[in-house]
C-alpha positions in Angstrom: 10.8 54.0 10.6 8.9 57.2 11.2 5.4 57.3 9.8 6.2 60.4 7.7 9.2 58.6 6.2 7.0 55.6 5.2 4.5 57.9 3.5 7.3 59.7 1.7 8.8 56.4 0.4 5.3 55.5 -0.9 4.9 58.9 -2.5 8.4 58.9 -4.1 8.0 55.4 -5.5 4.6 56.4 -7.0 6.2 59.4 -8.6 9.1 57.3 -10.0 6.9 54.6 -11.3 3.7 56.1 -12.7 2.7 59.4 -11.2 0.2 57.8 -8.8 -2.8 58.5 -11.1 -6.1 57.2 -9.8 -7.3 56.5 -13.3 -6.3 53.5 -15.4 -4.9 53.7 -18.9 -8.4 52.8 -20.2 -10.0 55.6 -18.2 -11.4 53.5 -15.4 -10.5 53.5 -11.7 -7.3 51.7 -10.8 -7.2 48.9 -8.4 -5.0 49.8 -5.5 -3.0 47.3 -3.4 -1.0 47.9 -0.2 2.2 46.0 0.0 4.3 45.6 3.1 8.0 44.8 2.3 11.5 44.7 3.8 13.2 45.0 0.4 15.9 47.6 0.4 14.9 51.1 -0.6 17.3 51.4 -3.5 16.0 48.1 -5.0 12.3 49.0 -5.0 12.0 51.6 -7.9 13.4 49.2 -10.5 11.1 46.3 -9.4 8.1 48.5 -9.3 8.8 50.2 -12.6 8.9 46.8 -14.2 5.6 45.8 -12.6 4.0 49.0 -13.7 5.0 48.4 -17.3 3.3 45.1 -17.3 0.3 46.1 -15.2 -0.4 49.8 -15.6 -3.9 49.6 -14.2 -2.7 48.4 -10.7 -1.6 51.1 -8.3 0.9 49.8 -5.7 1.2 51.5 -2.3 4.5 50.5 -0.6 5.0 50.4 3.1 8.7 49.6 3.6 10.5 48.8 6.9 12.8 46.3 8.5 11.8 42.7 8.8 11.0 42.7 12.5 8.9 45.8 12.3 7.0 44.6 9.3 6.2 41.3 11.1 5.1 43.2 14.3 2.9 45.5 12.2 1.2 42.6 10.5 0.5 40.8 13.8 -0.9 44.0 15.3 -3.2 44.4 12.4 -4.4 40.8 12.4 -8.0 41.5 13.2 -8.2 44.4 10.8 -5.6 43.9 8.0 -4.3 46.9 6.1 -1.8 45.1 3.8 -3.0 43.0 0.9 0.2 41.1 0.7 3.7 40.9 2.1 6.6 40.9 -0.3 10.3 40.2 0.1 10.4 39.7 3.9 12.4 37.2 5.9 10.9 33.8 6.2 11.7 33.3 9.9 9.6 36.3 10.7 6.8 35.1 8.4 6.5 31.6 9.6 5.1 32.6 13.1 2.5 34.8 11.3 1.5 31.8 9.1 1.1 29.7 12.3 -1.2 32.5 13.6 -3.4 32.2 10.5 -2.5 35.5 8.8 -1.9 34.1 5.3 -4.4 33.0 2.6 -3.2 29.9 0.7 -2.5 30.7 -2.9 -0.4 29.1 -5.7 1.0 31.9 -7.8 1.4 31.2 -11.5 4.8 29.5 -12.1 4.9 27.9 -8.6 6.2 24.7 -10.1 9.3 26.5 -11.3 10.3 27.5 -7.7 13.0 25.4 -6.1 11.6 23.0 -3.4 13.6 24.5 -0.6 12.4 28.0 -1.3 8.6 27.4 -1.1 6.1 26.2 1.4 5.5 22.4 1.4 1.7 22.7 1.5 -0.6 22.8 -1.5 -1.6 25.5 -2.2 1.4 27.3 -0.7 1.1 29.8 2.2 4.3 31.5 1.2 6.9 31.4 -1.6 10.5 32.6 -1.6 12.1 34.9 -4.2 15.8 34.9 -3.0 18.2 33.9 -0.3 20.7 36.2 1.3 23.7 35.2 3.4 25.9 36.5 6.2 29.1 38.2 5.2 31.6 40.5 6.8 32.2 43.9 5.1 35.7 44.9 6.0 37.4 48.2 5.3 40.9 47.2 4.2 42.3 50.7 4.4 41.2 51.3 8.0 42.5 48.0 9.2 45.8 48.5 7.4 46.1 51.8 9.2 45.8 50.0 12.5 48.1 47.2 11.4 45.3 44.6 11.7 44.6 41.6 9.5 41.3 41.0 7.8 39.2 38.6 9.8 38.2 35.4 7.9 36.0 33.7 10.4 33.6 34.2 13.3 36.4 32.9 15.6 38.7 35.7 14.3 36.2 38.3 15.4 36.8 37.5 19.1 40.4 38.7 19.0 40.7 41.6 21.5 42.5 43.7 18.9 39.2 44.2 17.2 37.6 45.7 20.3 35.1 48.5 19.4 35.7 48.0 15.6 32.7 45.8 14.8 29.1 46.6 14.1 26.3 44.0 13.8 22.5 44.2 13.3 20.2 43.9 16.3 18.3 40.6 15.7 15.1 41.9 17.3 14.7 44.5 14.5 16.8 43.0 11.6 16.3 39.8 9.7 20.1 39.8 9.0 20.8 40.1 12.7 18.5 37.1 13.5 19.9 34.9 10.8 23.4 35.6 12.2 22.4 34.7 15.8 20.3 31.7 14.6 23.2 30.4 12.5 25.6 30.7 15.5 23.3 28.6 17.6 22.8 26.0 14.9 26.5 25.8 14.2 27.8 25.7 17.8 24.9 24.5 19.9 23.1 26.8 22.4 25.6 27.0 25.3 28.7 27.5 23.1 26.9 30.0 20.9 25.9 32.2 23.9 29.4 32.0 25.3 30.7 33.0 21.9 28.3 36.0 21.7 29.3 37.1 25.2 32.9 37.4 23.9 31.8 39.0 20.7 29.8 41.6 22.6 33.1 42.8 24.1 34.3 43.7 20.6 31.1 45.2 19.3 30.9 49.0 18.9 27.2 49.2 18.0 24.2 47.1 17.1 22.2 48.6 14.3 18.5 48.3 13.5 19.2 47.7 9.8 20.9 44.6 8.3 22.6 46.7 5.6 23.9 49.5 7.9 27.0 47.6 9.2 28.2 47.3 5.6 27.6 51.0 5.1 29.4 51.9 8.3 32.3 49.8 7.2 32.4 51.6 3.9 32.5 54.9 5.8 35.3 53.6 8.1 33.3 54.4 11.2 33.2 50.7 12.3 35.6 49.0 9.8 34.2 45.5 10.3 30.5 45.1 9.6 28.6 41.8 10.1 26.1 42.2 7.3 24.9 40.3 4.3 26.1 39.9 0.7 24.0 42.5 -1.2 25.0 45.7 0.8 28.6 44.4 1.3 29.1 44.1 -2.5 27.3 47.4 -3.1 29.7 49.2 -0.9 32.6 47.6 -2.8 31.0 48.5 -6.1 30.6 52.1 -5.0 34.3 52.5 -4.6 34.7 52.0 -0.8 37.8 49.9 0.1 35.7 47.0 1.2 36.7 43.3 1.1 33.7 41.0 1.3 34.4 38.0 3.5 32.4 34.8 3.6 33.1 33.4 7.1 35.0 30.1 7.1 32.5 28.4 9.4 29.7 28.9 6.8 27.1 31.6 6.3 23.8 31.8 8.0 21.1 32.7 5.5 17.6 33.9 5.2 15.0 33.7 2.5 12.9 36.7 1.4 9.4 35.5 0.8 5.9 36.6 -0.2 2.5 35.8 1.1 -1.1 36.8 0.5 -2.8 38.4 3.6 -6.0 36.8 4.7 -8.8 39.4 4.8 -12.5 39.6 4.1 -11.9 40.7 0.5 -9.0 39.3 -1.4 -8.1 41.6 -4.3 -7.4 40.1 -7.7 -4.6 42.6 -8.1 -2.8 41.2 -5.0 -2.7 37.8 -6.7 -1.5 39.4 -9.9 1.3 41.0 -8.0 2.3 37.6 -6.4 2.2 36.0 -9.8 4.5 38.6 -11.2 6.9 38.5 -8.2 8.0 34.9 -9.1 7.9 35.4 -12.9 11.1 35.0 -14.9 11.2 38.8 -15.6 10.9 39.7 -12.0 13.4 37.1 -10.7 15.9 38.2 -13.3 15.7 41.7 -11.7 16.1 40.1 -8.2 19.1 38.2 -9.5 20.9 41.5 -10.1 20.9 41.9 -6.3 21.1 38.4 -5.0 23.3 35.5 -6.1 20.7 32.9 -5.1 17.1 33.2 -6.4 14.2 30.8 -6.0 14.2 29.5 -9.6 17.0 28.3 -11.9 17.4 31.1 -14.4 20.6 29.7 -15.9 22.5 32.9 -14.9 26.2 32.7 -13.9 27.2 33.3 -10.2 28.4 36.9 -9.7 32.1 37.6 -9.3 33.3 37.4 -5.7 31.1 34.6 -4.5 32.5 31.2 -3.5 32.0 28.4 -6.1 29.0 26.2 -5.3 27.9 28.8 -2.8 24.5 27.1 -2.2 26.2 23.7 -1.4 29.4 24.8 0.3 28.9 28.2 2.0 25.3 28.1 3.2 24.8 26.3 6.5 22.1 23.7 6.9 19.3 26.0 8.1 16.3 24.7 10.0 13.8 27.6 9.4 11.0 25.9 11.3 13.3 25.6 14.4 14.4 29.2 14.0 10.9 30.5 13.8 9.7 28.3 16.7 12.5 29.5 18.9 12.6 33.1 17.6 10.9 34.9 20.5 13.0 33.0 23.2 16.2 33.7 21.3 15.4 37.4 20.9 14.4 37.8 24.6 17.7 36.3 25.7 19.7 38.3 23.2 18.0 41.6 24.2 18.5 40.9 27.9 22.2 40.3 27.4 23.3 42.8 24.7 20.8 45.5 23.9 22.8 48.1 25.8 24.9 48.7 22.8 22.0 49.1 20.3 21.6 52.4 18.5 18.6 54.4 19.5 15.4 53.5 17.6 13.6 56.1 15.4 10.4 57.3 16.8 
């Protein structure tokens, strides 16, 4: 994302939430924290407005970008950290940063309520999840009907030559959704078969995007009627009135966890810990649950319409996050060498 765009997002969010006053409600100076996040732009205002209502004396400066770029930025700033915390960013990108010593151990309030599979195993934790998102296909029914084509129901279906040029998919080097898809294929099929599969899929790909949500949006617009994306933007396109069918692939869905962590730096701000406490509170996770079917605590809420029953047990693949993180660089290098020629241009 362009620097100006990042600053504009921060500015607009401040306007939406609280006017960015430098004074607290009691007349004192506000404590400011810088938060790096990959949370979708259209989700941020509601979350931050809720935080501001509870903590009006904390000013939140948001730097939002895709998962891969956020991770690269944090690593580049390791010796002179700018961010106070990272929020809602893919765990397979965060785990290598944890190995590099970027995170300060901290148990947010309510950590015992978080499901075991969605938090670090150490005590105190180095990271904690807030939700899980999963691979789906967003398919434009009208556009496929015009072409006399059936709606694909599986990864195997996507290899049919009749879909040539009709599919978009996120670039895994810049998108957490792209990486979870590639990682899932390797874990489901084994390395050799997965690369053979992706070679064939590449023939049918029209474009690789740098955003995990963009393939769903492109499908909604009819530009590339089949988008390999994830559940949130796929259902949002459907809700917006686009003729989208959301498909959960028969082989199972790769999935990723959005997680938070405290950045290790000479001065740890109390407001940063307060934000991490709030981010796993019931009030916050109920907001997250409006966008994600699977959140990191059992809130007792029903599964949204359109999701498979027992989605966590039956649709989500058995995902080895440690393996994915350990092999991430090697996988991305191989993927880039083979397929990057169809990636959309990066913003400068």
